[in-house]
C-alpha positions in Angstrom: 139.0 128.2 94.4 142.0 126.5 95.8 144.2 124.8 93.3 147.4 122.8 93.7 148.7 121.6 90.3 151.7 119.3 90.1 153.9 118.8 87.1 157.3 117.4 86.1 156.7 113.7 86.5 157.6 111.1 83.9 159.5 107.9 83.2 163.1 107.9 84.3 165.8 105.2 84.6 167.2 104.1 87.9 169.8 106.6 89.1 168.2 109.4 87.2 166.7 112.7 88.3 163.5 114.6 88.1 162.3 118.0 89.3 158.7 118.2 90.3 156.8 121.5 90.6 153.5 122.4 92.3 151.7 125.6 91.4 149.4 126.9 94.1 146.5 129.4 94.0 143.5 130.4 96.0 144.9 130.4 99.5 147.6 132.1 101.5 150.5 130.0 100.2 153.1 131.9 102.2 151.4 131.1 105.5 151.3 127.3 105.1 153.6 124.4 105.5 153.9 122.6 102.2 154.6 118.9 101.6 155.2 116.2 99.1 153.4 113.0 99.6 153.3 109.9 97.4 151.3 106.8 96.8 152.5 103.7 95.0 150.2 101.2 93.4 148.5 99.0 96.1 150.2 101.0 98.9 149.0 103.7 101.3 150.0 107.3 101.3 153.6 108.0 102.2 154.8 111.3 103.6 157.9 112.3 101.7 159.0 115.8 102.7 157.8 119.1 104.3 158.9 122.7 104.3 157.9 125.5 106.6 156.0 128.6 105.4 159.1 130.7 104.9 161.4 127.8 104.1 163.3 128.0 107.4 162.8 124.3 108.1 162.8 121.2 105.9 162.2 117.6 106.8 162.5 114.3 104.9 161.4 110.8 105.2 164.3 108.4 105.9 163.7 106.7 102.5 164.5 109.9 100.6 166.9 111.8 102.9 170.1 112.8 101.0 168.5 112.2 97.6 165.5 114.6 97.5 165.5 118.4 98.2 162.3 120.3 98.8 162.1 124.1 98.2 159.6 126.8 97.6 159.3 130.3 96.1 156.6 132.2 97.9 156.7 135.1 95.5 155.6 132.7 92.7 153.4 130.4 94.9 155.5 127.5 93.8 156.7 124.3 95.5 159.5 122.1 94.1 161.0 118.7 94.7 164.3 117.9 93.3 164.7 114.1 93.1 168.1 112.5 92.5 169.4 109.0 92.4 166.0 107.6 91.8 165.2 104.0 92.3 162.2 101.8 91.4 160.9 102.1 95.0 160.3 105.8 94.3 157.7 104.9 91.7 154.5 106.6 92.8 151.9 109.3 92.2 153.4 112.4 93.8 151.1 115.1 95.2 151.7 118.4 97.0 149.7 119.2 100.1 149.4 122.0 102.7 148.6 122.6 106.3 148.8 125.5 108.7 150.6 123.5 111.4 153.4 121.0 110.8 152.3 117.4 110.2 153.6 114.1 109.1 150.1 112.6 108.6 149.5 109.8 106.1 145.8 110.5 105.9 145.1 112.8 102.9 142.0 114.1 104.6 144.1 115.6 107.4 145.7 118.1 105.0 144.0 121.4 104.4 144.6 121.2 100.6 146.2 118.8 98.2 146.7 118.3 94.5 145.8 115.4 92.2 149.4 114.4 91.6 152.0 113.8 88.9 153.2 110.3 88.1 156.8 109.3 88.6 157.9 105.9 87.2 161.4 104.7 87.7 162.2 101.7 85.6 164.9 100.2 83.4 
């Protein structure tokens, strides 16, 4: 069965950093675009970042550009998100997701697979 399991979330002070991980199994990870999406309390889904199947292309939402870095290791079926200079507006449940073709959709059902998320809370 397909599994995407996120880890690395937690409580961090403004200006701090976190590194999120997503462990994938049960599908051809190396053939899929991978993404990080997030959802803050009372808000809709926000597309954060995407990376192509072989990591040749990366894209970021304007809100995180210059602060976050997406990467992947296809040999390990792992996706990562390095988050620096965090601010309270980054507080959200962060999930990884996948699709065969590139997308910036904010509808979870449009992704082929997704994980249940890891909580990131940025607070002083």
